[in-house]
VOZALUM-7817 format. One record per residue: y, x, z of N, C-alpha, C, O in turn. Coordinates in steps of 0.001 Angstrom, whole numbers, plus 500000, padded with zeros to 6 digits. Layout:
YXZYXZYXZYXZ/...
END
This chain:
081220353934542122080251353353541663079157352758542658078156353435542890/079291351744543140078215351279544219077481350059543565077603348918544010/076725350370542498075732349009541541075001349590540744075300350577540073/073551348768540769072459349451540198072511349174538526073172348174538247/072096349683537698072277349505536460071970348263535909072209348146534707/071387347082536637070932345896536356072485345250536559072441344063536233/073479345542536875074716345318536606075463345595535416076394344950534932/074908346672535005075652346918533606074724346010532246075004345605531118/073760346005532957072918344886531883073620343281531916073432342403531074/074410343202533053074651341635533025075754342023532265075683341563531126/076656342638532453078147343298531999078088343517530456079148343333529857/077122343842529814076490343833528324076078342495527616076623342014526623/074977341967528337074746340736528015075827339865528107075894339081527160/076708339758528967077770338590529066078870338922528382079769338082528384/079077340117527680080136340664527211081429340768528159082623340640527886/080658341096529579081919341046530793083265341943530701084023341806531661/083665342829529700084202343830530183085405343654528572085186342826527688/086419344491528561087675344636527831086678345204526382086090346284526326/086701344281525444085962344813524452087176344625523550086910344083522477/088430344949523748089377345243522878089515346794521871089056347786522437/089882346933520995089999348275520494088850349073520706089062350229521073/087550348664520537086201349204521057085977350919520186085975350851518957/085857351899520617085317353102520339084015353569520899083550353087521932/083476354436520267082448355210520639083206356608521097084227357086520602/082439357103522144083211358656522746083131359635521898083331360793522264/082823359318520627083053360327519282084507359740518772085153360534518089/084998358681518973086051358225518188086034357347517207086933356779516586/084732357310517148084348355787515752084430353994516625083966353571517684/085085353495515750085568352153515697084163351610515962083111351724515333/084492350970517117082724349882517135083520348323517467084593348099518027/082514347396516875082529346136516991081087345647517523079988345950517059/081354344886518518079559344567518691079647342765517970080425341863518279/078675342771517085078098341576516840077477340884517626077671339727517999/076512341807517947075080340972518701075048341875519885075191343096519822/074815341059521166074350342353522027072822342734522037072208343659522568/072482341788521339070556341818521531070201340707522565070942339848523042/068668340978522824067948340294523819067544341593524665067269342744524323/067630340835526131067376341440527515066001341783527558065392340721527434/065003342949527697063832343358527420063852343697528793064767344359529282/062266343000529848062422343179531205061150343742530934060402343397531849/060505344503530040059316345030529973059689346692529556060854347071529676/058678347586529088058939348816528552059870349180527601059735348247526810/060663349843527167061207350351525993062735350314526423063220350583527522/063272349962525417064878349992525055065360348860525895064498347993526035/066518348615526510066952347517527481067502346031526605067537344868527008/067863346566525385068001345188524603067620345374523362067826346420522747/066986344290522861065669344379521361067034343629520447067790342848521026/067208343964519051067470343092517958069107342991518230069776341962518333/069534344327518311071057344050518404071834344260516966071248344667515963/073049343971517000073684344472515635075172344632515960075802343663516383/075650345612515809076878346337515671077541346911514754076826347309513834/078951347170514607079710348102513396080508348999513710081686348888514050/079697350170513570080282351304513148081184352005512152080644352447511138/082829352204512353083248352950511265083089351668509816083950350790509757/082326351688509101082068350953507864080699350508507868080431349737506947/079768350786508653078264350486508383077985349484509686078394349517510847/077159348636509009076507347618509788075057347967510707074127348147509921/074766348063511688073311348892512475072772347635512879073476346754513372/071426347513512667070635346520513243069543347476514663068778348331514216/069546347359515542068475347800516091068319347616517617068250346500518130/068264348843518358067748348774519969069347349128521112070186349838520558/069581348807522102070362349485522571069965349968524129069398349061524739/070107350962524752069674351604525877071102351644526779072227351910526357/070627351234528402071720351267528924071448352137530061070304352259530497/072761352936530715072138353890531767073742354046532523074749354052531815/073805354141533704074898354407534629075770355784534025077000355831533986/074960356749533624075258357622533125074637358113531942073484357731531739/075338359129530856074229359069529831073058360358529965072067360577529268/073534361008531002072383361995531286071298361672531338070315362309530960/071363360108532058069877359331532557069125359395531436067902359364531568/069684359492530180068578359316529127067614360695529328066412360571529091/068110361934529739066901363025529903066692362483531016065641361880530800/066962362289532028066251362168532976064694361361533023063610361706533493/065148360142532309063864359229531902063370359632530844062804358706530264/063305360719530233062360361321529269062929360807528159062248361243527232/063837360091527701063937359218526269063911360188525167063700359851524002/064136361442525560064216362363524315063297362759523389063411363132522222/061784362521524569060734362754523927059957361392523517058807361477523087/060545360235523642059570358891523657059951358463522379061167358338522230/058880358073520933059257357611519675060027356107519921060777355733519020/059865355272521071059980353812521281061431354482521602061994353415521846/061944354970521693063775355093521893064330355710520459065435356252520426/063513355600519291064264356258518411065018355579517346065304356040516241/065462353773518096065180353033516769066907352565517905067693351729517461/067060352975518703068206353298519436069514353416518957069973354554518869/070493352060518494071603352320517910073127352603518580074128352988517975/073006352322519884074013352523520751073418352785522216072500352076522630/074045353979523111073496354103524260075187353691525005076240354306524840/074954352564525753075926352095526713075984352652527982074880352888528474/076977352935528668077104353769529877078005353470530593078852352703530136/078116353884531736079649353371532954080318354914532803081529355126532746/079089356111532743080427357209532667079471357874531739078246357754531719/080142358504531070079683359411529815079948361118530435081016361600530810/079137361513530402078339362576531047077847363708530206078095364818530676/077306363685529245076349364199528687075912363975527076075035363200526696/076685364784526280075597364218524621074186364571524617073621365512525176/073725363648523889072535363185523787072013362771522350072429361726521850/071057363619521640070294363763520670069071362891520624068284362488521481/069200362722519161067768361837518955066625363014519034066643364180519426/065604362135518465064217363410518414064678364054516678064382365207516363/065322363230515830065582363896514441066940364845514975067192365737514165/067736364825516017068415365898515650069952365179516007070806365832516606/070190363777515574070949363385514893071883362807516738071135362698517709/073179362566516899073876362462518096073826360752518097074065359860517283/073481360824519162073402359221519556074822358841520282075315359366521282/075426357572519328076480357120519848076574356463521257075678355865521853/078008356732521710078051356457523047079020355374523341080096355557522770/078944354106524193079810353327524458079992353535525956079085353192526715/081323354180526508081429354243527655082487352735528437083429352120527937/081877352586529664082439351249530395083504351338531368084219350408531740/083543352500531734083977352867532963085591352356533441085878351992534582/086456352421532387087624352144532152087819350479531525088902349920531355/086267349815531213086291348786530779086011347647531306086356346589530780/085337347721532431085240346643533776085984346514534766086212347395535595/086500345210534760087658344963536151086972345512537469085761345492537693/088120346085538434087804346280539799087266344977540501086345344889541313/088167343872539921087673342499540692086389342402540205085715343025541025/085545341915539210084057341925538608083238342851539693082470342295540478/083410344221539718082809344665540219082774344536541820081677344676542362/083720344321542479084479343752543822083107342421544271082249342510545148/083378341185543212082640340125543731081082340776543624080414340715544656/080514341351542521079244341983542851078874342666543912077843342360544510/079675343712544312079702343997545257079577343081546874078987343502547869/080099342142546788080222341060547469078963340470548040078645340399549227/078216340004546840076723339706546805076075340224546831075014339822547308/076201341508546346074801342572546983074531343069548215073521343254548894/075983343279548353076029344090549908076381343045551229076924343336552295/075868341725550754076279340936552149074526341071552797073362341243552435/075632340786554326074366340737555080073906339582556043073117339595556988/074818338372555374074564337285555543073239336512555230072443337304554724/072794335448555327071166334821555239071097335011553699070101335720553550/071618334758552490071451335056551372072959335375550791073900334766551300/073168336178549894073958336574549372075367335766549012076489336160549332/075111334737548391076181333963547997076374332855548861076725331842548258/076265332748549961076299332090551141077940331224551147078313330054551056/078319332012551242080237331925550914080734330921549673081672330124549670/079878331207548734080181330709547502079735329525546593080457328947545781/078070329186546936077582328423546261077874327416546651077381326564545913/078985326551548225079373325203547852080438325129547045081140324128547186/080849326166545981081954325688545260081490325964543757082442326124542993/080233326053543178079462326481542139079095324582541806078638323624542430/079569324842540619079195323324539880077787322773540096076750323321539723/077883321703540700076555320667540927075420320812539845074244321032540136/075921320657538516074864320878537560074355322280537177073383322383536428/075048323466537717074461324331537129073587324816538686072644325597538560/073844324468539663072902324496541110071504324205540640070545324966540511/071663322501540343070515321637539950069516322167538653068300322057538502/070508322751537840069812323514536570068667324622537380067438324609537325/069438325404538009068632326585538033067620326267539247066667327016539462/067859325164540005066440325045541301065610324294539993064445324671540124/065700323383538772064891322872538004063535324305537780062315324338537944/064734325474537269063794326656536707062976327356537826061854327799537580/063615327466539214062960327550539982061951326846540496060963327500540829/061927325445540685060804324683541043059675324819540345058533324733540796/060101325103538870059040325489537802058194326684538366057009326575538681/058769327582538438058538328763538650057298328933540148056243329566540115/057745328317541095057008328006542045055689327526541839054646328079542186/055848326281541152054608325765540709053784326374540223052690326538540762/054127326895539003053329327844538035052910329077538977051936329656538495/053385329678540245052900330677540769051831329874541618050745330368541921/052216328623541970050756327948543031049666327579541968048501327771542315/049835327209541054049008326952539958047682328205539587046527327933539259/048137329265539720047540330358539818046332330434540954045169330689540643/046755330184542272045862330093543304044556328965542863043342329162542916/045308327735542420044494326647542309043209327087540936042018326812541085/043700327718539796043270328068538853041906329138539533040766329026539081/042143329848540322041131331200540894040097329954541444039024329934540842/040230329124542285039068328822543101038635327888542180037411327771542125/039413327052541296038801326340539866037564327333539125036499326912538675/037939328467539138037138329298538036035791329100539164034846328322539027/035999329906540117035308330185541417034109328945541221032905329193541147/034750327465541150033974326462541450033123325964540099032380324983540095/033344326717539109032561326240537868033654325249536865033351324863535736/034778324992537458035584324211536620035384322710537442035508321695536757/035085322569538867035088321492539699036131321122540161036572321760541117/036719320224539763038168319745540222038407319222541470039431319429542122/037251318385541891037148317588542986036708318436543875037419318162544842/035881319444544262035642320057544882036887320992545208037322321217546337/037338321453544106038749322516544309039629321325544984039917321745546104/039986320492544870041111319768545254040532319342547248041254319364548245/039569319128547189039006319069548805039248320421549603039563320511550789/039071321278548852039293322320549343040797322900549853041083323414550935/041623322643548722042905322466549144043517321298550274044356321346551174/042991320671549942043101319296550909043258319563552260044020319146553132/042336320370552216041577320675553849042545321701554471042963321633555627/042842322616553614043714323899553732044670323022554231044865322917555442/045362322300553290046833321401553959046729320817555033047810320516555538/045468320419555811045467319641557098045430320655557981045056320373559120/045763321906557703045723323011558708047235322872559116047514322990560309/047914322705558485049910322990558078049740323757559149049745323590560369/049453325429557746049873326657558215049243327435559356048522328421559203/049593326882560534048849327291561667047242327303561553046653328356561796/046685326406561268045352326117561052044856326204559490043864325665558999/045402326670559133044889326520557337043926327458557049043277327211556032/043650328429557627042224329198557371041265328468557668040508327963556840/041157328270559448040021327767559490039285326630558909038072326417558911/040581325707558245040308324556557851039559324918556776038407324509556629/040454326114555520039495326081554586038220326693554603037635326680553520/037543327317555718036793328204555760035411326809556345034184326893556289/036091325921556743035150324634557621034736323901556032033598323623555655/036088323690555234035827323250553908034527323713552925033659323051552356/034805325165552997033518325694552297032367325761552767031365325918552069/032366325657553942031274325535554783030232324178554758029095324020555203/031133323310554050030369321702554021031035321340552806032214320997552897/030346321362551410031045321314550494031117319551550589030593318785551398/031967319296549439032075317526549614031050316797549343030719315808549996/030319317348548096028940316491547904027690316022548652026721315335548329/028154316784550020027591316343551155027698315105551455026789314276551490/029103314915551737029667314237552516029286312499551636029299311439552262/029006312597550258028722311837549374027884310955549671027895309735549511/026702312073550389025304311369550851025207310328551808024266309534551829/026111310313552560026337309712553840027709309074553940028293309139555022/028234308508552984029082307624552629029300306560553584030374306260554104/028191306030553759028036304791554316027641304913555988027105304051556684/028085306252556372027744306372557533029025307308558141029199308514557968/029730306507558787030985307193559474030643308388560452031148309509560516/029520307746561274029169309033562557028748310069561637029369311130561568/027993309889561110027614311243560352028101311840559607027459312785559150/029253311629559191030545312441558244031621312983559540032342313960559341/031637312455560491032184313203561582031522313992562194032140314982562587/030025313908562534028989315305562865029567316218561942030320317165562172/029081315775560801029210316965559611030715317678560221030726318648560979/032026316928559680032553317791560297033217318681561617033832319742561726/032647317446562692033423318321564159032037319464564308032174320240565254/030898319621563582030023320288563941030166321680563032029832322801563416/030686321373561862030836322640560796032312323376561350032681324548561427/032816322327561620034277323311562740033925324111563815034677324938564330/032710323856564181031868324555565543032690324259566701033337325180567199/032754323012567227033513322110567744032380321759568688032699321685569875/031171321539568390030013321235568833029117321739569596028262321057570160/029233323140569706028426324034570315028720323957571680029093325075572035/028729323173572607029226322691574323028609321848574645028149320997573884/028470321887575755028160320757576627028431319653576849029585319626577276/027925318502576792028932317458576857028318316200577448027170315850577173/029338315352578491029050314294579285028950313145578806028053312325579005/030225313019577911030603311665577454029618311677576084029276312583575325/029254309867576148028435309715574897028785309817573243027992309948572310/030018309727573224030291309926571608030446311870571379029951312319570345/030914312561572061030491313720571322028799314145571565028222314958570844/028251313537572539026430313959572568025926313493571609024934314084571181/026358312363570950025605311517569542026341312170568160025818312221567047/027602312623568500027405314017567057027059315443567495026931316355566678/026945315565568514026078316911568695025005316980567972024730317787567084/024090315642568596022607315302567969022229315409566271021415315942565516/023556314409566250023180314213564705023455315653563493022843315983562477/024774316288564268024695317578563521023055318569563679022455319091562740/022737318582564830021649319584564757020815318842563580020238319387562639/020888317643563836019941317338562323020224317641560956019450318233560204/021450317182560639022304317574559529022167318971559215022025319327558045/022200319888560281022667321415560201021385321894559734021451322710558814/020173321564560171019331322153559861018696321731558190017843322329557534/019380320648557888018962319385556755019484320181555355018962320239554241/020865320833555938021859321216554392021869322718555133022931323250554809/021280323396555797021547325052556262023142325241556382023750326074555711/023613324576557097025060325009557481025392325718558225024688325602559228/026449326781558375026697327665559535028174327113559992029101326948559199/028210326974560761030237326399561406030410327401561736029700328348562076/031929327118561593033224328115561466032931328471562961032316327669563662/033471329948563566033794330154564668035112329799565534036245330261565397/034673328908566403035343327765566916036467328784567549037534328174567478/036613329671567953037926330712568285038818330778567144040042330909567178/038074330673566142039545330500564782040830329578564856041950329783564390/040225328249565750040928327471565752042200327325566799041870327488567973/043646327035566560044726327322567389045376325987567960045858324998567407/045202326344569250046157325244570097047286325529570021048129324748569579/047584326886570498048789327248571507049920326985571076050092327228569882/051073326411571851052533326240571153052566325137569982053246325204568957/051480323867570442051762323007569461051333321645570151050489321451571026/052101320836569545052024319065570164050705318717569569050165318709568462/050482318482570587049143317534571240048584316676569728047421316561569339/049523316288569247049147315363568110048940316174566934048347315756565940/049450317384567049048877318376565485047547319562565870047014320338565077/047271319395567250045836319705567630044817319792566112044807318912565251/044369320505566088043202321029565007041916319778565222041211319457564265/041787319312566251040554318559566951041324316890566492040596315935566221/042688316792566474043007315499566008042723315520564403041968314707563870/043410316535563700043824316720562504042222316225561858042070315349561006/041166316993562474039777316772561895039314315520562146038954314753561254/039303315309563112039490313265563195039666312766561790038809312359561006/041108312899561627041632312252560604041339312863559419041587312284558361/040828313992559445040184314330557812039143313674557654039013313155556545/037892313428558816037058312943558657036790311477558475035750310910558141/038345310844558869038368309214558494038972309000557274038882307933556666/040043310681556601040094310056555381038895309953553909038957309150552977/037880311043554129036474311184553828035605309875553810034730309790552948/035745309095554488035044307873555184035712306726554073035145305995553261/037114306895554393037991305807553544037714306261551921037400305384551117/037796307131551657038196307644550208037766308895549566038497309807549180/036275308811549491035701309956549035035985310584547680036363309763546846/035870312191547141036578311811545892037675311667545477038069311290544373/038174311954546323039654311577546399040529312240545046041567311663544723/040215313101544497041017313805543221040925312637542227041918312321541572/039775311998542100039823311115540900040582309824541202040789309079540244/040982309497542295041499308528543072043097308843542646043796308134541922/043424309926543205044662310365543084045441310110541694046480309512541411/044275310981540796044795311090539030045278309303538334045902309098537293/044741308244539311044793307496538662045960306755539089046574306075538267/046324306825540306047549306426541027048789306723540879049240307741541403/049650305792540053050830306266539977051648306298540737052386307283540770/051822305210541646053083305085542580053162305710544082052284305504544920/054162306389544286053891307134545590053552306254546584052549306465547265/054440305029546811053909304060547687052434304249547943051848304638548954/051990303870546761050554303324546669049781305049547197048944304992548098/050006305987546797049700307190547270049871307613548713049313308633549119/050711306777549589051078306784550702050151306096551804049949306406552979/049604304944550934048637303945551148047225304909551677046492304464552560/047021305946551174045468306731550981045406307199552220044312307115552780/046501307777552925046437308442554019046944307867555186047084308470556250/047305306328554914047484305494556570046465304677557083045334304785556610/046639304080557750045383303204558600044245303780558608043282303039558413/044018305034558798042849305770558333041880304992559280042294303902559677/040810305347559641039595304399560312039180305898561070038099306480560976/040269306281561770039915307438563159038953306760564303038973305587564675/038233307663564688036952307190565865037844306743567058038469307638567628/037964305593567460038434305109568710038522306267569781039616306295570346/037713307126570145037340308380571178038680308979571128039141309490572149/039426308961569896040675310245569702041731309116570163042838309463569750/041788308159570714042696307121571039043000307641572722044044307252573245/042335308255573274042045308867574814041982309798574919041922310150576098/041936311157573649041582312376573962042390312958572828042707312232571885/042789314410572874043548315281572372042301316550571740042375317376570830/041508316295572453040061317243572893038943316972573073038993316146573984/037813317133572778036155316959573794036711317408575290037429318358575600/036157316446576038036051316711577421037769316737578089038053317025579252/038526316440577245040226316299577712040667314913577157041027314497576056/040400314137578958041216312708578450042661312595577856043178313647577478/043145311794577772044811311460577548045150310137577565044558309331576847/046013309827578285046283307701578207046669307517576840045861306739576333/047387307815576157047427307595575024047625308638573517048333309645573528/046961308226572453046990309035571325047570308409570237047019307369569876/048713308845569517048807308649568110047759309067567463047386310227567634/047160308316566699045883308950566015045976308981564491045144309639563866/047161308152563709047285308371562339048250309303562068049277309438562733/047872310110560870048742310943560392050190310545560529050130309331560335/051218310787560708052914310810560371053171310869558896052611311525558018/054303309896558843055086310244557832055462311589557221055125311957556095/056097312186557966056659313656557337055297314601556816055303315260555777/053840314490558020052997315012557590051973314588556050051397315262555196/052152313170556299051836312620554533052445313038553597051835313461552615/054082313030553667054928313591552885054217315033552157053756315228551032/054360315862553290053837317246553160052447317666552538052215318826552196/051366316432552396050010316572551577050586315964550488049674316193549695/051465315317549792051613314482548631052706315873548026053077315789546855/053046316765548637054115317499547992053045319103547850052815319544546724/052553319736548958051735320594548727050436320558547884050043321531547242/049766319304547936048157319597547214048553318098545876048539318101544645/048812317182546726049089316235545447049938316608544134049365316976543109/051282316496544219051761317123543290051506318122542580051438318233541356/051312319131543711050321320622542983049627320767542066049569321711541278/048825319466542124047487319262541366047521318494540212046635318628539368/048269317846540093048782317132539085049977318200538062050214317963536878/050410319010538615050844319878537852049937321111537324050065321614536208/049088321479538211048090322210537869047257321711536641047059322398535639/046844320584536808046156319603536030046470319613534613045709320075533763/047659319069534361048495318656533621048734320303532750048436320320531555/049169321374533279049078322599533025047590322859532419047670323330531284/046669322734532731045521323551532528044793322551531109043942323003530344/045263321422531048044673320449530205046015319946528858045922319013528060/046933320735528979048201320974528183048414319384528067048335318757527011/048723318792529444048813317026529286050172317292529838050185317883530918/051405316945529268052636317061529669052633315468530804053255315343531858/051722314432530130052007313393531320051908313831533004052644313567533956/050913314454532910050534314913534145051638315794535157052037315532536292/051910316814534347053071317479534923054416316559535147055201316615536094/054446315862534219055428314446534284055351313816535535056335313550536225/054274313594535805054002312510537293054375313803538332055261313538539145/053850315059538393054039315777539498055558315914539857055915315950541035/056670316010538552057775315859538562058377314986539312059197315392540135/058098313607539188058487312234539406058010312257540757058983311980541458/056977312453541491056387312608542326057368313292543795057767312850544872/057425314489543105058748315516543709059858315010543781060259315312544905/060917314187543082061524313932543275061480312256544012062447311726544558/060288311720543873060636310695545229060019310773546571059631309880547325/060023312132546689059837312565548072060850313253548677061602313900547949/061073313249550159062513313575550769062383315170550929061398315896551066/063848315446550856063739317268551308063202317912551949063046317276552991/062785318804552035062043319300553306063383319824554253064494320272553971/062689319530555478064164320059556596063336321297557221062448321135558058/063766322658556670063536324026557723064432324841558196065582324415558094/064336325664558584065225326688558694065841326997557330067056326839557212/065153327402556336065330327683555158066396326730554652067533327178554508/066207325783554440066787324476553603067819324507554333068885324675553741/067845324357555831069156324267556229070439324628556097071481323982556211/070137326168555746071065326929555778072030326936554301073228327122554089/070886326643553454071405326280552081072485324659552251073535324534551621/072073323834552977072415322776552994073952323244553684074951323115552976/074064323697554849075200323954555490076199324886554680077298325068555203/075923325529553396076198326307552500077360325394551627078492325694551249/076580324180551490077516322931550665076032322775549782076434321870549051/074797322973549384074224322367548297073576321342548861072971321246549929/073846320385547755073055319172548225071301319082547772070804319345546677/070738318701548810069081318577548408068904316685548653069156316032549666/068486316305547567068191314705548108066723314058548084066304312927548332/065846315807547493064581315274547274063630316659547267064119317779547122/062627316481547392061879317737547465061653318356546150061327319543546143/061736317931545401061951318530543787063192319949544169062933321134543961/064345319494544678065173320412544818064864321029546063064577322196545798/064769320809547423064103321656548386063027323244548138063085324409548534/062045322376547204061149323524546818061982324407545731062210325576546043/062368324012544702063720325296544291064352325895544925064663327034544576/064864325248546327065536326432547139064469327588547616064617328810547609/063045326585548144062202327902548809061904329349547366061847330565547549/061795328706546272061806329655545004062836330517545324062691331737545396/064157329767545571065181330316544892065195331681545842065140332854545475/065298331078547323065570332290548741064328333206548558064544334401548758/063097332861548220062146334166548386062201335098547420062165336301547677/062325334447545802062516335656545005063356336082544237063289336919543337/064545335189544802066046335848544035066951336433545059067462337546544926/067208335356546479067714335558547282067992337011548056069006337708548077/066406337226548820065837338025549477065640339538548922065632340621549508/065457339119547324065094340264546277066421340687545686066467341400544684/067747340145546452069054340486545679068672340482543928068960341396543156/068113339483543646068449339662542346069284338481541896068712337512541397/070874338502542068071481338101541958071962337978540175072644337121539613/071399339002539723072209339036538033071083338284537507071239337685536443/069873338234538167068743337030536821069050335706537382068624334817536644/069660335258538465069736333982539032070966333315538132071788334105537667/071125331925537872071671331223537087073092330971538134074225330799537685/072800330989539359073901330462540249074888331889540454076118331850540435/073968333305540678074533333995540908075582334663539944076537335173540531/075579334761538470075681334846537584077243333642537401078410333978537200/076843332659537514078367331465537458079185331804538422080383331709538155/078794332290539803079793332990540262080560334191539902081784334199540034/079853335299539414080388336499538857081297336041538163082418336443538474/081212335073537011082170334552535810082963334026536007083858333828535186/082943333395537701084326332132537838085660333474538270085668334606538753/086494332639537822087705333413537947088272334004539564089308334663539652/
END
């Protein structure tokens, strides 16, 4: 018996056992009319079941254990919540159980009714040491089954991400523009510098930029100054002017710069240096202040991309990766992959969250459509599933895969996974 109780939940729920000539352990004829609804909270495992014992039809709950004696180990004998259990389903019957009123609890033993082949299939999934349990079988599962479950995991992923957005939105008293600005800034950090970007965005609220929207130099000064990069000695004209401008703005708005030591440069391509990302972020603010309002109006993915293309980045960064460090030639525009990353992780997320928050299906549908328009992400996780035979044609599928890996495969929740259940059912 090398399986958990969850396996028996699956066996009972899908009737994956020999249910011909069923009898209780006390010899009563048994017929399952309805196995009930799986309960994932406290209380009996299945609610609203319906069975026939002898000539009587019973409606109530079903409790499932590996052994009958587990009822006692779990102290169900003193819990009134289990008094309406009409059948105790176990793998091995090793003890008679009585209810609180003294009546004997009917038991169905499954030990001789579950095929060894099914148990073997489950063990092959659950005990695998590969990158994910069904790596050898998933490529043979019907695409409709896979796509259907990935749709579910994608929605799960975005609903979980929505919680973080809602938390910040509440903190900012329902200010969608400011909330979007903070998440956009964090996205510009692309994981490695996400935290300092977030701290920098908190240091300079978006409404301050609006007062200087016609002065790109002042916006650049606010960005690099608040990020902590202007607390140095310079000789070049561009950083000297930024520093002088920020000293004035810092006093005017009482700004506290981020500790410059938080920014990471090691093991990064120069075009991904935080200084280049900050220059691009400043240019984005110059080009389109109050981005959230604009994004809510744009429906076409091509038009959305144009917001992040041809940014008016200062010419200084064409020959610099960092202040005081000259380079021969620098690509100062955001690459297509990075733009897609922003559209996926910030724009689509906010469309989805706004739709959920306002109960407006229109914006949720726009978020889904945007994901379907973006290419699938290519990383160490998605590549493993692609190699195993899963087809990922867009970001909708790849986001679903990331959720599948983290919350189902890594946690060995094969019996809660539509793909895992299908594999177990296959002959």
